[in-house]
C-alpha positions in Angstrom: -0.1 -0.2 -0.3 1.1 3.3 -0.6 0.2 6.8 1.3 0.2 10.1 -1.1 -0.9 13.6 -0.2 -3.8 14.2 -1.9 -4.7 17.4 -3.7 -8.5 16.8 -3.8 -8.9 17.1 -7.5 -9.8 13.7 -8.4 -13.2 12.5 -9.4 -12.3 9.1 -6.8 -11.9 11.2 -3.9 -14.7 13.0 -4.2 -17.1 10.3 -4.9 -15.1 8.8 -1.7 -15.8 11.1 0.6 -19.0 12.1 -0.4 -20.2 8.6 0.8 -18.4 9.6 4.0 -20.6 12.5 4.5 -23.7 10.5 3.7 -22.6 7.7 5.9 -22.5 10.2 8.6 -25.5 12.3 8.3 -27.4 8.7 7.9 -26.3 7.9 11.8 -25.4 10.9 13.5 -28.1 14.0 13.9 -26.8 16.8 10.9 -25.8 19.1 14.3 -23.3 16.4 15.0 -21.6 15.9 12.1 -18.2 17.4 11.9 -17.5 15.8 9.1 -15.6 18.4 6.2 -16.9 18.4 2.6 -14.3 19.1 -0.1 -14.2 22.8 0.1 -13.7 22.6 4.2 -10.8 20.2 3.5 -9.0 22.1 0.6 -7.8 24.9 2.6 -4.1 25.9 3.5 -4.0 24.5 7.3 -5.0 20.9 6.0 -2.8 18.3 4.9 -5.1 15.0 3.3 -3.6 11.8 1.9 -5.1 9.0 0.4 -4.0 5.3 0.6 -3.9 3.4 -2.2 -3.5 -0.4 -2.5 -2.3 -0.9 -6.1 -4.8 1.7 -7.9 -7.9 1.2 -5.8 -8.0 3.8 -2.9 -8.5 2.2 0.0 -8.7 4.8 2.9 -8.0 8.7 3.3 -7.3 11.2 6.1 -6.2 14.6 7.2 -4.7 16.8 9.8 -5.7 20.7 10.0 -3.5 22.3 11.9 -5.3 24.1 14.8 -2.2 26.4 15.7 1.5 26.1 16.0 1.7 23.2 18.0 -1.9 21.5 17.5 -3.6 19.4 14.9 -6.9 17.9 14.6 -7.6 14.6 12.8 -10.2 14.9 10.0 -11.8 12.3 7.7 -10.4 9.4 8.6 -11.9 6.7 6.4 -11.2 3.2 5.4 -13.2 1.6 2.4 -15.5 -0.6 3.9 -14.9 -3.5 2.2 -11.2 -3.4 3.6 -11.7 -2.4 7.1 -10.1 -4.8 9.4 -7.5 -5.1 7.0 -5.2 -2.5 8.6 -5.6 0.4 6.5 -7.0 2.7 8.9 -3.7 2.1 11.2 -1.2 1.8 8.7 -2.6 5.5 7.6 -3.1 7.1 11.1 1.1 5.8 12.3 2.0 7.5 9.0 -0.5 10.8 10.1 1.7 10.5 13.8 5.2 10.9 12.0 4.3 13.5 9.4 2.6 15.8 12.3 5.8 15.7 14.1 7.2 16.1 11.4 5.0 19.4 10.9 5.8 20.3 14.2 3.2 19.5 15.8 3.0 19.0 19.7 -0.3 17.6 19.9 -3.2 15.9 18.0 -6.8 15.9 18.8 -10.1 14.5 17.3 -14.0 14.3 17.4 -15.3 11.2 16.4 -18.9 9.8 17.3 -19.6 8.7 20.8 -21.9 5.8 19.7 -21.9 2.2 19.1 -20.9 2.3 15.6 -17.6 4.3 16.3 -16.7 2.0 18.5 -13.8 0.5 16.5 -12.5 4.2 15.4 -12.3 5.1 19.5 -10.8 2.0 19.7 -7.8 2.3 17.0 -7.4 5.6 18.2 -6.9 4.3 21.9 -4.2 1.8 21.0 -2.5 4.7 19.2 -2.1 6.4 22.8 -5.2 8.7 21.8 -7.1 10.0 25.2 -10.3 11.2 26.1 -10.4 14.8 26.3 -13.0 17.8 26.7 -13.8 19.6 23.4 -11.1 22.0 21.8 -10.7 24.4 19.3 -14.3 25.8 18.8 -16.5 22.3 19.6 -18.7 22.3 21.9 -20.3 19.7 24.3 -22.1 17.1 22.6 -23.6 13.8 23.8 -22.9 12.1 20.0 -19.0 13.4 20.0 -15.9 11.7 21.6 -13.4 13.9 22.1 -9.6 12.5 22.0 -6.2 13.9 22.0 -2.5 12.9 22.4 0.8 14.1 22.7 3.2 13.9 20.3 
């Protein structure tokens, strides 16, 4: 598998992210969906990666810089047919190294608090993320779980 910085211009990643947004809106109340659309991801403070197995897009993720030392993980997604294949672990390890190279000292994230997101929360815990309070403009939300870790 290879991980590449993506400029979010291709139709394949656009469709992949559109499916991500559809899924989030199907399982979470609209006011609690914090997933970014393409325009939200195409800003200078976001670095976005796509994961390919051969020529097949199998995952993606991004880091949004909050300030000089703090970043947020955004848009982590694995193709449904590739879940539990190690794609997310490979990408998350890559993103942690990239965050360090960017000079970040902390990475935080918001994910769902429901059963649907349990595997994601366990993955983040495995990589050293711990529960925290809302950050960077988020407010308390019963549908959200906030996590953070130092680098």
